[in-house]
N, C-alpha and C positions, 0 to 999 in steps of 0.2 A: 036670447043673447048668450046665455050660459052654454047652449049647444055650440054656437060659433066659437066661443073662447075655448071650450073643451076640445073641439075638433082641431082648432089651430094649435093648441098645446100638444095634442096627440101627434099632429103632423111634425111639429118642431122636435118633439122627443124622438120621433122616428128618424128624422134627418140626423139628429145628433148621434143616435145609436149607429146609423150607417157610417157616419164620418168616423166615429170612434172605432168601429169594426175595421174600416179601411186603414185607419192609422195603425191598428194592431197588426193587420195583415202586412202592411208595408214594413213595419218594424220586423216582423217575422221573416219576410223575404230579404230584408237588408242583412239579417244575420246569416243568410244562406249563401252569401257571396263566396265564402270559403269552399262551399260545395261546388260552385260553378267556376272556380278559378282553374286555370290550366294546371295539370298535374306537374309536380316537381320532377325534373329529369334526374334519374339516379342510375348508378351502375355499381357493380361490385366485382372484386377479384378475390379468389381464395388462393393464397400463395402456398405452394408446397415446396419442400426442400429439394434442391438438386442433389445428385448423387454425392454422398460423403458429407453432407451438411445436415443441420437440424433446424435451420431457420424456417419458420412458417407463420401464417397469420392471415389477416384480412386487410383489404384496402377497399374503402367505400368512396365513391365519387358522386358529388352532388353539384349540378350546375347552378351557379349563382350569377348575379348581375356583374360581379367583378372577375368572373372566371369559374374554373372548376375547383371545388374544395376537395382535396384528396386527404382523407383521414385514414391513418394506418394504425394497426394494432398488431405488433409482431413479437414473437418469442423465439428463443433458441439461437439468438445471435451471440457472437463472442462478447463476453462482458466488457464494459467500458470501451466500446469501439465505435468508430464512425463508418457509415456506409452510404452508397449512392442509391437513391430511389429513382428509377427511370421507367418510362413507357417506351416499349420497343415496337417496331413496325408490324410484326406479325403476332397473332394470338396463338402461337405454337410453342408449347413448353415440353415437347416430346423428347428433345435431345437431353442426354444425361447432364450436360453442363449448361443448359439453357440457350445454347447458341442458335437453336432453330427459331428463336424469337426475332432474329434479324438485328438490324441496326437500330440505334436510338431513333424514335419517331421525330421526324423533322419535315412537316408539310410545306414549310415556306422556304424561301431562298436562303435562309440562315444556314442551311446545311452546307452551302457552298462557301461560306466565309469562315475562315479560321479565327479562333478567339472569341466566337460568339456562342452563347448558350442556346441550344436548340430547344424547341418546345417540350420534347419528351424528357429532357433532363430536369427533373422536378426539384432536385436539390439534395442536400445531405441530411442524414438523420443520425441520431446518436442512441446507442444501446446503453442502458444503465448497468450497474454492477451485477444484476441478475440476468442480463442478456435480453431485456425487454425494451422495446422502442414503441412509444405511442405518441401521437400528436397529429397535426394536420399541416398541410401546405396548400396555399391557393395558387393555382396555375392560371394566370390571366390569358395565356395564349391558346388554351385548349378548350374543347367543348365536348358535348355528348351527342352532337349531330353535325352534319356538314363536313367540309373539307378537313377541319381540325378535330374531328371526332376521334376519341380513343376507344370507342366501342369495338370489340373484336380484336383489339391489340393486346399486348401483354405488359404486365408490370413485373420488373425484376429488382431484386435487392442485390447489390454488388458488394463485394468484400471491402474494397477501399472506396473512399469518396471520389467522385469524378472531379476532374480539373478542367474547367471550361477553356483553359488556354490551349488545350490540345484540339486540333481540328477534327479528330475522329470521335471526340467525346467519350473516350473509353474510360472504363473503371476496372476494378479488379474482377476476379472471377464471380460468377453469379452464385448466390447462396440460396435463392428461392425464386420461383417463377409462378405466375398465375394469369389466366386469361380474363380480360375485362368483359363482363356480360351485363345486360340489362335485366 
């Protein structure tokens, strides 16, 4: 009788050990979901000054559920000044004045309607008393893939803020330009 009880206890202990091991393995695998999640879509642009200007810095783009978060860190801007931050059609910053970047990025029909802000017109930024501008803007109509992708386009900082009331979405002269790359 003691053999039977001892065998059954050994078997129960073996089953409990297996269940416990599976539980630990499952918990271990549950913690690995971060490793198997799709990678976060990111892009960056290194902005260099246009001829005669000193503004430069970085722009980082991260795709989120509510759009693309555009984080900027810029130096060399005129102190206490406002500027337009825009994505332009082409990723070409070879022209001395940044004009080779083309028009403001507008993949939708909004480019045809006056008084409407186009997707590439990200908004206005402010430089502090030392000429530094840092912060972020969420662009809900942009992405890092597909038709509204900004990859391979350029980011420009313009001297004066843009006025969405103008149909051409123009702003002042370009102070710096950088191509958006993954």
